[in-house]
C-alpha positions as CSV (number, residue, x, y, z in Angstrom):
1,M,-3.3,60.4,-0.2
2,P,-6.2,58.2,1.0
3,L,-5.4,54.7,1.9
4,P,-6.9,51.9,-0.1
5,G,-10.1,50.4,1.4
6,G,-8.6,47.0,2.2
7,L,-5.6,48.5,4.0
8,W,-7.8,51.0,6.0
9,W,-10.0,48.1,7.1
10,L,-6.9,46.1,8.2
11,L,-5.5,49.0,10.3
12,C,-8.8,49.7,11.9
13,C,-9.4,46.1,12.8
14,R,-5.8,45.6,14.0
15,R,-6.3,48.6,16.4
16,G,-9.7,47.4,17.5
17,F,-8.4,44.0,18.5
18,T,-5.5,45.6,20.4
19,L,-7.9,47.8,22.4
20,L,-10.0,44.7,23.2
21,H,-6.9,43.0,24.7
22,R,-7.2,40.2,22.1
23,D,-4.8,39.0,19.5
24,Y,-5.5,40.1,16.0
25,G,-7.3,37.3,14.2
26,D,-7.4,35.3,17.4
27,G,-10.0,34.6,20.0
28,E,-9.6,33.8,23.6
29,L,-7.0,31.2,24.6
30,S,-9.7,28.6,24.6
31,G,-11.3,29.6,21.3
32,D,-10.7,28.2,17.9
33,G,-13.4,29.7,15.7
34,D,-13.4,26.7,13.5
35,E,-15.6,24.5,15.6
36,D,-18.7,24.7,13.5
37,E,-19.6,21.0,14.1
38,D,-21.6,19.8,17.0
39,E,-20.2,17.0,19.1
40,E,-22.1,14.5,21.2
41,T,-24.3,16.0,23.9
42,F,-22.4,14.5,26.8
43,E,-19.4,15.3,28.9
44,L,-16.6,13.0,29.8
45,R,-16.7,11.9,33.4
46,T,-14.1,10.9,35.9
47,P,-14.7,7.5,37.3
48,S,-15.2,7.3,41.1
49,P,-13.9,4.3,43.1
50,A,-17.3,3.4,44.4
51,G,-19.3,4.2,41.3
52,G,-20.6,7.4,42.8
53,G,-23.9,5.8,43.9
54,R,-25.1,5.8,40.3
55,G,-27.8,3.4,39.4
56,P,-27.4,1.0,36.5
57,L,-29.9,2.8,34.3
58,E,-29.1,6.4,35.0
59,V,-26.8,7.2,32.1
60,T,-28.6,8.2,28.9
61,L,-26.9,9.4,25.8
62,T,-28.3,10.8,22.6
63,Q,-26.7,11.6,19.3
64,P,-26.4,15.3,18.5
65,V,-28.4,17.3,16.0
66,R,-26.6,19.5,13.5
67,S,-27.3,23.1,14.2
68,G,-27.4,25.9,11.7
69,P,-25.2,29.0,11.5
70,V,-27.3,30.7,14.2
71,S,-27.2,28.5,17.3
72,N,-27.7,29.1,21.0
73,R,-25.2,26.5,22.0
74,L,-22.0,27.6,23.7
75,Q,-19.1,28.5,21.5
76,S,-15.9,26.7,22.3
77,W,-14.3,29.6,24.2
78,E,-17.5,30.3,26.1
79,E,-17.8,26.6,27.0
80,T,-14.3,26.6,28.4
81,W,-14.7,29.9,30.2
82,S,-17.8,28.6,31.9
83,L,-15.8,25.8,33.5
84,I,-13.4,28.1,35.3
85,P,-14.4,30.8,37.8
86,E,-13.8,34.3,36.7
87,K,-10.8,35.6,38.6
88,G,-7.7,37.6,38.0
89,L,-4.1,36.6,38.4
90,P,-3.5,34.4,41.5
91,E,-0.9,35.8,43.9
92,D,0.4,32.9,45.9
93,D,-1.6,29.9,44.6
94,P,0.0,26.7,45.8
95,D,-1.4,24.9,42.7
96,I,0.8,26.9,40.3
97,V,3.3,24.6,38.6
98,V,5.2,27.1,36.3
99,K,4.6,30.6,35.1
100,G,6.4,33.0,32.8
101,W,6.3,35.1,29.6
102,L,5.7,33.2,26.4
103,Y,4.6,33.9,22.9
104,R,1.3,32.4,21.6
105,E,0.8,31.9,17.9
106,P,-2.5,33.4,16.6
107,R,-5.3,31.1,15.6
108,G,-4.5,29.6,12.2
109,G,-1.0,31.0,12.3
110,G,0.3,28.3,10.0
111,A,-2.2,29.4,7.3
112,R,-1.5,33.1,8.0
113,P,2.3,33.5,8.6
114,W,2.1,37.3,8.4
115,L,0.5,37.4,11.8
116,P,3.3,37.6,14.5
117,P,3.0,35.8,17.8
118,R,1.7,37.8,20.7
119,R,3.5,37.9,24.0
120,A,1.5,37.1,27.2
121,W,1.9,35.9,30.8
122,F,1.1,32.2,31.1
123,V,0.3,30.4,34.3
124,L,0.1,26.6,34.5
125,T,-1.8,25.1,37.4
126,R,-2.9,21.6,38.3
127,D,-6.2,22.2,36.4
128,S,-5.6,24.6,33.6
129,L,-3.3,26.7,31.4
130,D,-4.2,30.4,31.9
131,Q,-3.2,33.4,29.8
132,F,-3.1,36.9,31.4
133,S,-2.5,40.3,30.0
134,S,0.4,41.0,32.3
135,S,2.3,39.6,35.3
136,G,1.1,42.2,37.7
137,K,-1.5,42.0,40.4
138,G,-5.1,42.2,39.1
139,A,-4.1,41.4,35.5
140,R,-7.0,40.4,33.3
141,R,-7.2,36.8,32.3
142,L,-7.5,36.4,28.5
143,G,-8.3,32.8,28.4
144,S,-8.0,29.3,29.9
145,L,-7.5,25.8,28.7
146,V,-8.8,23.0,30.9
147,L,-6.4,20.1,31.2
148,T,-7.7,16.6,31.3
149,S,-6.1,13.1,30.9
150,L,-7.0,13.2,27.2
151,C,-5.0,16.4,26.4
152,S,-1.8,15.9,24.6
153,V,1.5,17.8,24.2
154,T,3.8,17.8,21.2
155,G,7.2,19.4,20.9
156,P,9.2,21.4,21.5
157,E,10.1,21.9,17.9
158,R,11.7,24.9,16.2
159,R,9.7,26.6,13.5
160,R,12.5,28.1,11.5
161,K,10.5,29.3,8.5
162,E,7.5,30.7,10.3
163,T,8.7,32.3,13.5
164,G,12.2,31.0,14.4
165,L,10.9,30.2,17.9
166,W,10.7,26.9,19.8
167,S,7.0,25.9,20.1
168,V,5.1,23.5,22.3
169,T,1.5,22.6,21.3
170,V,-1.2,21.7,23.8
171,S,-4.3,20.0,22.3
172,G,-7.6,20.1,24.1
173,R,-11.1,18.9,23.3
174,K,-12.0,21.6,20.8
175,H,-8.9,23.5,20.2
176,S,-5.1,23.7,20.4
177,V,-2.7,26.3,21.9
178,R,0.8,26.7,20.6
179,L,3.2,28.3,23.0
180,C,6.5,29.7,21.7
181,S,9.8,30.8,23.3
182,P,13.1,31.9,21.8
183,R,14.9,29.6,24.2
184,Q,14.9,25.8,23.8
185,A,15.4,25.2,27.5
186,E,12.3,27.3,28.3
187,A,10.2,25.4,25.8
188,E,11.4,22.1,27.1
189,R,10.6,23.2,30.7
190,W,7.0,24.0,29.8
191,G,6.6,20.8,27.8
192,V,7.7,18.7,30.7
193,A,5.5,20.5,33.1
194,L,2.5,20.2,30.9
195,R,3.0,16.5,30.4
196,E,3.4,16.0,34.2
197,V,0.1,17.8,34.9
198,I,-1.7,15.8,32.2
199,A,-0.2,12.5,33.4
200,S,-1.4,13.3,37.0
201,K,-5.1,13.6,35.9
202,A,-7.5,10.7,36.6
203,P,-8.6,8.8,33.5
204,L,-11.8,10.1,32.0
205,E,-14.6,7.7,30.9
206,T,-17.1,8.2,28.2
207,P,-20.8,7.4,28.8
208,T,-20.3,4.4,26.6
209,Q,-17.8,3.0,29.0
210,L,-20.1,3.6,31.9
211,L,-22.9,1.8,30.0
212,L,-20.5,-1.2,29.4
213,R,-19.9,-1.3,33.1
214,D,-23.6,-1.3,33.8
215,I,-24.2,-4.1,31.3
216,Q,-21.4,-6.1,32.9
217,E,-22.9,-5.6,36.4
218,S,-26.4,-6.6,35.1
219,C,-25.3,-9.6,33.0
220,G,-27.2,-11.9,35.2
221,D,-30.5,-10.0,34.6
222,P,-31.5,-10.2,30.9
223,E,-34.4,-7.7,31.5
224,A,-32.1,-5.1,33.0
225,V,-29.6,-5.5,30.1
226,A,-32.4,-5.2,27.6
227,L,-33.6,-2.0,29.3
228,I,-30.2,-0.5,29.2
229,Y,-30.1,-1.1,25.4
230,L,-33.6,0.3,25.0
231,R,-32.9,3.5,26.8
232,N,-29.5,4.2,25.3
233,P,-29.5,4.5,21.5
234,I,-25.7,4.8,21.4
235,L,-25.5,1.0,22.1
236,R,-27.8,0.1,19.1
237,H,-27.6,-0.1,15.4
238,T,-28.0,3.3,13.7
239,S,-28.1,4.5,10.2
240,G,-27.0,8.0,11.2
241,A,-23.5,9.4,11.6
242,L,-21.3,9.2,14.7
243,Y,-19.8,12.5,15.6
244,A,-17.5,11.4,18.4
245,P,-15.7,8.2,19.3
246,L,-17.2,5.7,21.7
247,L,-13.9,5.4,23.7
248,P,-11.8,8.2,25.2
249,L,-9.2,8.9,22.6
250,P,-6.5,11.6,23.1
251,Y,-7.1,15.0,21.6
252,G,-4.9,16.3,18.8
253,V,-2.7,13.2,18.5
254,S,-1.4,13.2,14.9
255,A,-1.4,10.0,12.8
256,P,1.8,8.1,12.4
257,G,1.8,8.2,8.6
258,P,0.5,10.2,5.7
259,G,-3.1,9.8,4.7
260,Y,-4.4,9.6,8.3
261,A,-6.2,12.2,10.3
262,P,-6.0,12.6,14.2
263,L,-7.3,9.6,16.1
264,R,-10.7,11.1,17.0
265,E,-11.4,12.0,13.4
266,E,-10.2,8.6,12.2
267,A,-12.6,6.9,14.6
268,V,-15.5,8.8,13.0
269,R,-14.3,7.9,9.5
270,L,-14.2,4.2,10.5
271,F,-17.9,4.4,11.4
272,L,-18.6,5.9,8.0
273,A,-16.7,3.1,6.3
274,L,-18.7,0.5,8.3
275,Q,-21.9,2.0,7.0
276,A,-20.6,2.0,3.5
277,L,-20.2,-1.8,3.7
278,E,-24.0,-2.2,3.6
279,G,-24.2,-1.2,0.0
280,A,-20.6,-2.1,-1.2
281,R,-20.6,-4.2,-4.4
282,R,-17.1,-5.5,-3.5
283,P,-16.8,-5.5,0.3
284,G,-13.5,-7.3,0.4
285,P,-11.2,-4.3,-0.4
286,L,-13.2,-2.0,1.9
287,M,-12.9,-4.5,4.8
288,Q,-9.2,-4.9,4.1
289,G,-8.8,-1.1,4.2
290,V,-10.5,-0.9,7.6
291,L,-8.4,-3.7,9.0
292,Q,-5.2,-1.9,7.7
293,T,-6.3,1.3,9.4
294,C,-6.6,-0.6,12.7
295,R,-3.2,-2.2,12.1
296,D,-1.6,1.2,11.5
297,L,-3.5,2.8,14.4
298,P,-3.6,0.3,17.3
299,A,-5.6,2.8,19.5
300,L,-8.6,2.3,17.2
301,R,-8.9,-1.4,17.5
302,D,-11.1,-1.4,20.6
303,E,-13.0,1.4,19.1
304,L,-13.8,-0.6,16.0
305,F,-14.8,-3.6,18.1
306,L,-17.3,-1.5,20.0
307,Q,-18.6,0.1,16.8
308,L,-19.2,-3.4,15.3
309,A,-20.9,-4.5,18.5
310,K,-23.1,-1.5,18.2
311,Q,-24.0,-2.1,14.6
312,T,-24.8,-5.8,15.2
313,S,-27.1,-5.0,18.2
314,G,-30.9,-4.6,18.2
315,P,-33.2,-2.7,20.5
316,A,-32.7,-5.2,23.3
317,G,-29.1,-6.2,22.6
318,P,-29.2,-9.1,20.2
319,P,-30.1,-8.2,16.6
320,G,-33.8,-8.3,15.6
321,L,-35.4,-10.6,13.0
322,P,-34.9,-8.3,10.0
323,A,-31.2,-8.3,10.6
324,T,-31.0,-12.1,10.4
325,Q,-32.3,-12.0,6.9
326,D,-30.7,-8.8,5.6
327,P,-27.5,-9.5,3.5
328,A,-26.3,-6.0,4.2
329,A,-26.5,-6.5,7.9
330,L,-24.3,-9.6,7.6
331,R,-21.5,-7.4,6.4
332,Y,-21.0,-6.2,10.0
333,W,-20.8,-9.8,11.2
334,Q,-18.3,-10.7,8.5
335,L,-16.0,-7.8,9.3
336,L,-16.3,-8.6,13.0
337,T,-15.2,-12.2,12.1
338,C,-12.1,-10.8,10.3
339,M,-11.4,-8.5,13.2
340,S,-11.6,-11.3,15.7
341,C,-9.1,-13.3,13.6
342,T,-6.7,-10.4,13.4
343,F,-6.6,-8.4,16.6
344,R,-7.3,-9.1,20.3
345,P,-9.7,-6.7,22.0
346,G,-8.9,-5.1,25.4
347,G,-10.2,-6.4,28.7
348,A,-13.4,-4.4,29.1
349,V,-14.2,-4.4,25.4
350,R,-13.5,-8.1,25.2
351,G,-15.9,-8.9,28.1
352,H,-18.6,-6.8,26.5
353,L,-18.1,-8.4,23.1
354,L,-18.2,-12.0,24.5
355,G,-21.4,-11.1,26.3
356,H,-22.9,-9.7,23.2
357,L,-22.0,-12.9,21.2
358,E,-23.5,-15.1,24.0
359,R,-26.7,-13.1,24.0
360,T,-27.0,-13.4,20.2
361,E,-26.5,-17.2,20.4
362,Q,-29.2,-17.5,23.1
363,A,-31.7,-15.2,21.3
364,L,-31.2,-16.7,17.8
365,P,-29.9,-20.2,18.4
366,D,-30.6,-21.6,14.9
367,S,-29.8,-18.6,12.8
368,E,-26.8,-17.8,10.7
369,L,-25.9,-15.0,13.1
370,A,-25.6,-17.5,15.9
371,E,-23.1,-19.4,13.7
372,Y,-21.1,-16.2,13.2
373,A,-21.2,-15.6,17.0
374,R,-19.9,-19.1,17.7
375,F,-17.1,-18.8,15.1
376,I,-16.0,-15.4,16.5
377,R,-15.9,-16.7,20.1
378,K,-13.6,-19.5,19.1
379,A,-11.4,-17.2,17.1
380,L,-11.0,-14.8,20.0
381,G,-9.6,-17.6,22.1
382,R,-6.9,-18.4,19.5
383,T,-6.0,-15.1,18.0
384,R,-2.6,-13.6,18.7
385,G,-0.7,-10.8,17.1
386,R,-0.7,-10.6,13.3
387,E,2.0,-9.0,11.3
388,L,-0.3,-8.3,8.3
389,V,-4.0,-8.0,7.8
390,P,-5.8,-10.8,6.1
391,S,-5.5,-11.2,2.3
392,L,-8.6,-10.8,0.1
393,A,-8.7,-14.6,-0.3
394,E,-8.7,-15.0,3.5
395,I,-11.4,-12.3,4.0
396,S,-13.5,-14.2,1.4
397,A,-13.1,-17.4,3.3
398,L,-13.7,-15.9,6.7
399,S,-16.9,-14.2,5.4
400,Q,-18.2,-17.7,4.8
401,R,-16.7,-19.1,8.0
402,Q,-14.6,-21.5,5.9
403,E,-11.0,-22.6,5.9
404,L,-8.5,-21.3,3.4
405,L,-6.7,-23.6,1.0
406,C,-3.0,-23.0,0.4
407,T,-0.8,-24.8,-2.0
408,V,2.6,-26.2,-0.9
409,H,5.0,-27.5,-3.5
410,C,6.9,-30.7,-2.5
411,P,9.9,-31.8,-4.7
412,G,9.1,-35.2,-6.2
413,A,5.5,-35.2,-4.9
414,G,4.0,-32.3,-6.8
415,A,1.7,-29.7,-5.2
416,C,-0.2,-30.4,-2.0
417,A,-3.3,-28.5,-1.0
418,V,-3.5,-27.8,2.8
419,A,-6.5,-26.3,4.6
420,I,-5.5,-23.6,7.0
421,D,-7.2,-21.0,9.1
422,S,-6.0,-17.6,10.4
423,H,-4.1,-19.3,13.3
424,T,-2.2,-22.0,11.4
425,T,1.5,-21.8,11.8
426,A,4.3,-22.9,9.4
427,G,5.4,-25.6,11.8
428,E,1.9,-27.1,11.8
429,V,1.7,-27.2,8.0
430,A,5.2,-28.8,7.8
431,R,4.2,-31.5,10.3
432,E,1.0,-32.2,8.4
433,L,2.9,-32.6,5.1
434,V,5.6,-34.7,6.7
435,G,2.9,-37.0,8.0
436,R,1.1,-37.2,4.6
437,L,4.3,-38.1,2.8
438,G,5.3,-40.7,5.3
439,L,8.4,-38.9,6.5
440,A,7.6,-38.9,10.2
441,R,10.3,-41.5,11.0
442,S,12.9,-40.0,8.8
443,R,16.3,-38.9,10.1
444,N,16.1,-35.8,7.9
445,A,14.5,-32.6,9.1
446,F,12.0,-30.7,6.9
447,A,10.6,-27.2,7.1
448,L,8.4,-24.8,5.2
449,Y,10.1,-22.3,2.9
450,E,8.9,-19.4,0.9
451,Q,10.5,-19.6,-2.6
452,R,10.8,-17.5,-5.7
453,G,13.0,-18.9,-8.4
454,A,16.4,-19.3,-6.8
455,Q,15.5,-17.4,-3.7
456,E,14.5,-19.4,-0.6
457,R,13.9,-18.5,3.0
458,A,12.9,-20.8,5.8
459,L,9.8,-19.8,7.8
460,A,10.1,-20.0,11.5
461,G,7.8,-22.6,13.1
462,G,5.6,-20.0,14.7
463,T,5.1,-17.9,11.6
464,L,1.4,-17.6,10.6
465,V,0.9,-18.9,7.1
466,A,-1.9,-16.5,6.6
467,D,0.6,-13.6,7.0
468,V,2.8,-15.2,4.4
469,L,0.0,-15.5,1.9
470,T,-0.9,-11.8,2.5
471,R,2.7,-10.8,1.8
472,F,2.6,-12.8,-1.4
473,E,-0.6,-11.0,-2.4
474,N,1.0,-7.6,-1.7
475,L,4.1,-8.4,-3.7
476,A,2.0,-9.6,-6.6
477,A,0.0,-6.4,-6.5
478,E,3.2,-4.3,-6.5
479,E,4.6,-6.2,-9.5
480,A,1.3,-6.2,-11.4
481,G,2.5,-3.3,-13.6
482,L,5.9,-4.9,-14.2
483,E,6.8,-7.4,-16.9
484,D,6.3,-10.8,-15.5
485,S,9.3,-13.2,-15.5
486,P,9.0,-17.0,-15.5
487,D,9.9,-17.1,-11.8
488,S,8.2,-13.9,-10.6
489,G,5.6,-15.7,-8.4
490,W,6.3,-16.5,-4.7
491,R,5.1,-19.8,-3.4
492,L,5.4,-22.1,-0.4
493,C,7.5,-25.3,-0.6
494,L,8.5,-28.1,1.8
495,R,12.2,-28.8,1.7
496,L,15.1,-30.3,3.6
497,H,16.2,-28.3,6.6
498,G,19.5,-29.3,8.0
499,P,22.0,-32.0,7.1
500,L,21.2,-34.7,4.5
501,H,21.1,-38.3,5.7
502,P,20.9,-40.5,2.5
503,E,21.3,-43.8,4.4
504,G,18.6,-46.3,4.7
505,L,16.0,-44.7,2.5
506,S,13.1,-46.9,1.4
507,P,12.9,-47.4,-2.4
508,D,9.1,-47.4,-2.2
509,G,8.4,-44.3,-0.1
510,H,8.1,-40.6,-0.9
511,E,11.3,-39.6,0.9
512,L,13.7,-40.9,-1.8
513,P,12.2,-39.0,-4.7
514,F,11.7,-36.0,-2.4
515,L,15.4,-35.8,-1.4
516,F,16.5,-36.6,-4.9
517,E,14.7,-33.6,-6.4
518,Q,15.8,-31.4,-3.5
519,A,19.5,-32.4,-3.9
520,H,19.2,-31.7,-7.7
521,A,17.9,-28.2,-7.0
522,L,20.7,-27.5,-4.5
523,L,23.4,-28.7,-6.8
524,L,22.1,-26.6,-9.7
525,R,22.6,-23.5,-7.5
526,G,25.9,-24.7,-6.0
527,R,28.8,-22.3,-6.3
528,P,31.5,-23.2,-7.0
529,P,30.1,-26.3,-8.8
530,P,31.5,-29.8,-8.1
531,P,34.4,-31.1,-10.1
532,D,33.7,-32.1,-13.7
533,D,34.0,-35.8,-13.0
534,T,31.5,-35.5,-10.2
535,L,29.1,-33.5,-12.4
536,R,29.3,-36.1,-15.2
537,A,28.6,-38.9,-12.7
538,L,25.7,-37.0,-11.2
539,A,24.3,-36.3,-14.7
540,A,24.5,-39.9,-15.7
541,L,22.7,-41.1,-12.5
542,R,20.0,-38.5,-13.0
543,L,19.4,-39.6,-16.6
544,Q,19.4,-43.2,-15.5
545,S,16.7,-42.4,-12.9
546,L,14.6,-40.6,-15.4
547,H,15.1,-42.6,-18.6
548,R,16.6,-45.9,-17.4
549,D,19.4,-47.1,-19.8
550,F,19.9,-43.7,-21.6
551,S,22.4,-45.1,-24.0
552,P,22.4,-48.9,-24.2
553,R,25.7,-49.0,-26.2
554,G,27.7,-46.3,-24.5
555,W,26.2,-46.8,-21.0
556,K,28.6,-48.8,-18.8
557,R,28.4,-48.3,-15.1
558,P,24.7,-47.3,-14.8
559,R,23.5,-50.0,-17.2
560,G,20.7,-52.0,-15.7
561,M,20.4,-49.8,-12.6
562,G,16.9,-49.3,-11.4
563,R,15.3,-45.9,-10.7
564,A,15.4,-46.2,-6.9
565,E,19.0,-47.4,-7.0
566,A,20.1,-44.5,-9.3
567,M,18.4,-42.0,-7.0
568,A,20.1,-43.5,-3.9
569,A,23.5,-43.4,-5.7
570,Y,22.9,-39.8,-6.7
571,L,22.1,-38.7,-3.1
572,A,25.2,-40.5,-1.8
573,L,27.4,-38.8,-4.3
574,A,25.8,-35.4,-3.8
575,A,26.2,-35.6,0.0
576,Q,30.0,-35.9,-0.6
577,C,30.2,-32.7,-2.6
578,P,31.9,-29.8,-0.8
579,G,29.5,-27.2,0.6
580,F,26.5,-29.2,-0.5
581,G,23.3,-27.7,1.0
582,A,25.1,-24.9,2.7
583,A,23.3,-21.6,3.4
584,R,24.6,-18.1,3.5
585,Y,23.4,-15.0,5.4
586,D,24.5,-11.4,5.6
587,V,25.3,-10.5,9.2
588,L,26.9,-7.9,11.4
589,E,29.6,-9.0,13.8
590,L,29.4,-7.1,17.1
591,S,32.4,-6.5,19.3
592,T,32.1,-8.2,22.7
593,E,34.8,-6.0,24.3
594,P,34.1,-2.7,26.0
595,G,34.7,0.2,23.7
596,G,35.0,-2.1,20.7
597,G,34.9,-1.0,17.2
598,A,32.0,-0.5,14.9
599,P,30.0,-3.5,13.7
600,Q,31.6,-5.4,10.8
601,K,29.6,-6.6,7.8
602,L,30.3,-10.2,7.2
603,C,28.9,-13.3,5.5
604,L,28.0,-16.3,7.6
605,G,28.1,-19.6,5.8
606,L,26.5,-22.7,7.3
607,G,27.5,-26.0,5.8
608,A,27.0,-29.6,6.8
609,K,30.2,-29.9,8.7
610,A,31.3,-26.4,9.6
611,M,30.5,-22.7,9.6
612,S,32.5,-19.8,8.3
613,L,32.7,-16.0,8.3
614,S,34.0,-14.1,5.2
615,R,34.0,-10.5,4.1
616,P,31.5,-9.4,1.4
617,G,32.9,-10.2,-2.1
618,E,35.7,-12.4,-0.9
619,T,36.0,-16.2,-1.3
620,E,38.6,-16.7,1.5
621,P,37.1,-17.1,5.0
622,I,38.4,-15.1,7.8
623,H,37.1,-17.5,10.4
624,S,36.1,-21.1,10.0
625,V,35.0,-23.6,12.7
626,S,33.5,-27.0,12.8
627,Y,30.2,-27.6,14.7
628,G,32.0,-29.7,17.3
629,H,33.6,-26.6,18.7
630,V,30.3,-24.7,19.1
631,A,29.2,-25.0,22.7
632,A,25.9,-23.0,22.5
633,C,23.7,-21.0,20.2
634,Q,21.1,-18.7,21.6
635,L,19.1,-15.5,21.0
636,M,20.3,-12.4,22.8
637,G,17.7,-10.0,21.4
638,P,15.2,-9.5,18.6
639,H,18.0,-9.7,15.9
640,T,21.1,-10.7,17.9
641,L,22.5,-14.3,18.0
642,A,25.2,-15.4,20.4
643,L,27.5,-18.3,19.4
644,R,29.8,-19.6,22.2
645,V,32.9,-21.2,20.8
646,G,35.3,-22.5,23.5
647,E,35.9,-19.6,25.8
648,S,35.0,-17.0,23.2
649,Q,31.6,-15.6,22.3
650,L,30.5,-14.3,18.9
651,L,27.7,-11.9,18.6
652,L,25.9,-11.6,15.2
653,Q,23.1,-9.4,14.1
654,S,20.7,-10.4,11.3
655,P,17.0,-10.1,10.6
656,Q,17.1,-13.9,10.1
657,V,18.6,-14.9,13.4
658,E,15.8,-17.3,14.2
659,E,16.4,-19.2,10.9
660,I,20.1,-19.2,11.6
661,M,19.6,-20.5,15.1
662,Q,17.3,-23.3,13.9
663,L,19.8,-24.4,11.3
664,V,22.8,-24.3,13.6
665,N,20.9,-26.3,16.3
666,A,19.9,-28.8,13.6
667,Y,23.6,-29.3,12.7
668,L,24.6,-29.4,16.3
669,A,22.1,-32.2,17.0
670,N,23.4,-34.2,14.0
671,P,25.5,-37.1,15.2
672,S,28.5,-37.3,12.9
673,P,31.8,-39.2,13.4
674,E,33.6,-36.4,11.7
675,R,32.8,-33.9,14.3
676,P,35.6,-33.5,16.8
677,C,34.7,-34.2,20.4
678,S,37.6,-32.5,22.1
679,S,36.6,-29.8,24.6
680,S,40.0,-28.2,24.5
681,S,39.8,-26.9,20.9
682,P,40.8,-23.3,20.3
683,P,38.1,-20.7,19.5
684,C,37.0,-20.3,15.9
685,Q,39.3,-17.3,15.2
686,D,42.4,-19.4,16.0
687,L,41.5,-22.3,13.7
688,P,43.8,-22.3,10.7
689,D,42.5,-22.9,7.2
690,T,44.9,-25.6,6.0
691,S,43.1,-26.7,2.8
692,P,44.7,-25.7,-0.5
693,P,42.9,-22.8,-2.2
694,S,41.8,-25.0,-5.2
695,Q,40.2,-27.5,-2.9
696,R,38.5,-25.2,-0.4
697,P,34.8,-26.0,-0.6
698,G,32.4,-23.1,-1.3
699,L,29.0,-22.4,0.0
700,D,25.8,-22.9,-1.9
701,E,23.7,-20.2,-3.5
702,P,22.2,-18.0,-0.7
703,Q,18.8,-18.8,0.5
704,G,17.0,-15.5,-0.3
705,Q,20.2,-13.6,0.3
706,S,22.8,-11.7,-1.7
707,G,26.3,-10.9,-0.8
708,C,29.6,-12.6,-0.4
709,L,30.6,-16.2,-0.9
710,G,31.6,-18.0,2.3
711,Q,33.9,-21.0,2.4
712,L,33.7,-24.0,4.6
713,Q,36.5,-26.0,6.1
714,D,36.0,-29.8,6.1
């Protein structure tokens, strides 16, 4: 019975590839068959210590031209073969690192799982990974992969569904090789050896890096710098595509998250996004997307700085006259402004960027581009790490080189508008508002909080306010499709941070109404609430402060009391309420003994007089200690806080350790006659809770936290 045509072709081709000593459906070890796109017409170079005697203007670089299907250029496997002398299996080569039998997956094996891996003899040397037909003398070499400092190795990983083998992938400039072994130890041995060989290679430099060095060496000669720009189009603005990154990015490194391609491909995509800015009707979201890519892929930040320096350069370095009047060309400067306020460029890139900005200022001193250059230079001197990319409002302000207005809500004083930039911290905003409200000489401490309804969280003094506004914008976008509630919006507010001192408040200043409204908000969220008699007295004092003599006939004690007097009495009574102003945090208690148990979930309560630890869902504290027994409070790690109580040490873990430490230190610095001064007090776990259950004061509503209810011991 004759075989079907398709099956006959398959058998013939399978046999033909076997006779040619090649894997079916596979090229040489160095071939991929999918490299139909030209790359830049230059090779990476290894830097020499003395510069190799190269003159400052020798390096030239041109962009490639796309070739058709028929091209006389070297195919990837031919190119790699041409770099290695044709020879057979080395006998006793001292450069051999490891050798052995391995399986190699055919090209495109993931897309064609029916093709089995082929067994071959592999030899790893200091320069290449070679594949041979056998291990005997005179074996034919089937292919080679040149190893450079940009090659990468991933694995070993077990491919259970495809082959069941342990695989190690080696990525080169134009192709990748996947080596397989049935033994995990063997795959790990090859992976370690490959990484060691790659790590021993000298770093490679692209021609762009060599040109940057030439520009830096010739910075004192403007004519030489202009000539370098004139002879090398890669340094100047272009409307064409970029087919390879300007900096040496590793080959085959996969992106950290979904939606991203390998680094080299993402670098090319970034350049396309830059060119799309010129005609974008709404450039803000596109700029934010580019910045987000650089935040997710830190290796591309210097690459984008160089691409922006390229697109803002003219034939002689500084942009020409048309660029100073073209609104589309300003988009590059606006994005460069946002980049300079978000990320810090590396050493060589930073030096080149500063030189480019200085040359722009000198060439166009009275232009708008010179204003952008000056703004960017100042920003680079102040920028530090950002947690989030700029918000759309911040991008709009930076594009106009303006400050961003943010609104901070102050109890009793309304909303205050504060001008900030990308480098303004929460501590700076709090100090400015404290000065505006005349609270600089107050005994009370104040801090900036982020608030949403009953949720509040103190911002560390070094937190960038611009990052907080970006987080608010992201949360609002996530909740855009949900039903809005009355308290769905996040906002900034200035509030009391630490113990309340109601004594000696001026009746004419802002501090009295500020603390009055703050105390009212804290009491509304108090749990358990104060006794009924105290609540009635507080309600009467609040009504008296708002409406004066609320009930002339039934009003007895507050009758005739002025507004300031009523607010002062309200604060004095509120400060006596158990657990007033206390904060609560969910923490993990770590054992300080060797071989201790697992971390224990607890709730830390911080009140005006004491702190306590309780289990989630319980009202009875397991430990309670006054601040007089706390000897020290310090950070032991990114999320670990150490409290020294007598001779014992308590280790707590929480994402809000900085806020906890600030609050504890504020209470420790508070002089109070009720704090015990004895240094011989027992540690916190030995302090008994002697107050009756009905009189044990509870903690206030959590500040942005959920969980148990802690108790304080007066």
